C-alpha positions in Angstrom: 95.9 73.9 95.1 94.4 72.3 92.0 95.6 71.3 88.6 94.5 74.8 87.3 97.4 76.2 89.4 100.2 74.1 88.0 103.2 75.0 85.9 104.9 72.8 83.2 106.6 70.7 86.0 103.3 69.8 87.6 103.9 71.8 90.7 102.0 75.0 91.7 103.1 77.9 89.5 105.2 80.5 91.4 102.9 83.3 90.2 99.9 81.7 91.9 101.8 81.7 95.2 102.9 85.3 94.6 99.3 86.4 94.1 98.4 84.7 97.4 101.3 86.5 99.1 100.3 89.9 97.6 96.7 89.4 98.6 97.5 88.5 102.2 100.1 91.3 102.5 97.7 93.8 101.1 95.0 92.8 103.5 97.4 93.2 106.5 98.7 96.5 105.2 95.1 97.8 104.7 94.1 96.7 108.2 97.2 98.2 109.8 96.8 101.5 108.0 93.0 101.7 108.3 92.3 102.0 104.6 93.6 101.2 101.1 97.2 100.3 100.6 98.9 99.5 97.3 101.9 97.3 96.6 104.9 99.5 96.0 107.5 96.8 95.7 108.3 93.2 96.4 111.8 93.1 97.8 112.3 89.3 97.9 110.3 86.2 97.2 112.0 83.0 98.2 110.5 79.7 97.1 111.9 77.1 99.6 110.0 74.0 98.6 107.6 73.2 95.7 103.9 73.3 96.4 102.0 70.3 95.0 98.5 69.8 93.7 96.3 69.0 96.7 98.4 71.0 99.2 96.5 73.2 101.6 98.4 76.6 101.5 98.5 79.0 104.5 99.7 82.5 104.1 100.7 84.5 107.2 101.5 88.2 107.0 102.7 90.8 109.5 103.7 94.5 109.3 107.4 94.5 110.2 108.1 98.2 109.9 106.4 101.5 109.1 107.6 104.8 107.7 105.5 107.9 107.3 103.2 106.6 104.5 104.7 103.1 103.7 105.1 99.9 105.5 107.0 96.6 105.0 105.0 93.4 105.3 106.7 90.1 105.9 104.9 87.0 104.6 105.4 83.3 105.3 103.9 80.6 103.1 103.2 77.2 104.6 101.8 74.1 102.9 100.4 70.8 104.2 99.1 67.7 102.4 95.3 67.6 102.4 95.3 63.9 103.3 98.1 63.8 105.9 98.3 64.8 109.5 101.9 66.1 109.3 102.3 69.7 110.3 102.5 72.4 107.7 106.0 73.3 106.5 107.3 76.6 105.3 107.5 76.7 101.5 108.2 80.4 100.9 108.7 83.8 102.3 108.5 87.3 100.9 108.9 91.0 101.9 106.7 93.6 100.3 106.4 97.3 100.7 103.0 98.9 100.6 102.0 102.6 100.4 98.9 103.7 102.2 96.7 105.9 99.9 93.6 108.0 100.2 90.5 108.1 98.0 92.4 110.2 95.4 95.4 107.8 95.4 97.6 110.2 97.3 99.9 108.9 100.1 98.5 109.1 103.6 100.1 108.6 107.0 100.2 105.2 108.6 100.2 104.3 112.3 103.6 103.4 113.6 104.2 99.7 114.2 105.5 99.1 117.8 107.5 95.9 118.1 106.6 94.2 121.3 108.4 90.8 121.3 112.0 90.1 120.7 111.0 88.5 117.4 109.1 91.6 116.4 112.1 93.8 117.3 114.4 91.6 115.2 112.0 91.8 112.2 111.8 95.6 112.6 115.6 96.0 112.6 115.9 93.7 109.6 113.2 95.7 107.8 115.2 98.9 108.4 118.3 97.2 106.8 116.3 96.2 103.8 114.9 99.8 103.5 118.4 101.2 103.7 119.5 98.9 100.9 116.5 99.7 98.7 117.1 103.4 99.0 120.9 103.0 98.3 120.2 100.8 95.3 117.7 103.3 93.9 120.1 106.2 94.5 123.0 104.4 92.8 120.8 103.5 89.7 119.6 107.1 89.4 123.2 108.4 89.7 124.3 106.0 86.9 121.5 107.0 84.6 122.3 110.7 85.1 126.0 110.0 84.4 125.1 108.1 81.2 122.7 110.8 80.1 125.4 113.5 80.6 127.8 111.4 78.5 125.2 111.4 75.7 123.9 107.8 76.0 120.2 107.3 75.5 118.6 104.4 77.4 
């Protein structure tokens, strides 16, 4: 990371890290689905430690869960000092949902992810929980908007 990546506090701007996360997750989603995949949502981005100028940043991504045309990608962000031999430490994590699209931008099927290890199985189950919460939140918001519209409120 360089001085061009910093925020007003002198650490790396969160938006720079988010772009790295989105790029890595998009590459993994595209590889898994065998073609283009677009970001549908970012469920969570946790910044655990600041990233400093000079840090070497590693971004690791994995498909945790797949639906018919969408997939959740989990991302870990690690950083290490360029001039130290200490191991990289986790500085962030995120969960993104990608939709696979065809040449016309229409949704297309994705191959199922088959969890193999116990860790993969845990990540798959956690992704299903996040999906359930996303859908319930969306449904509750839509219900509220319909109710307010029926009461004559314009938003």
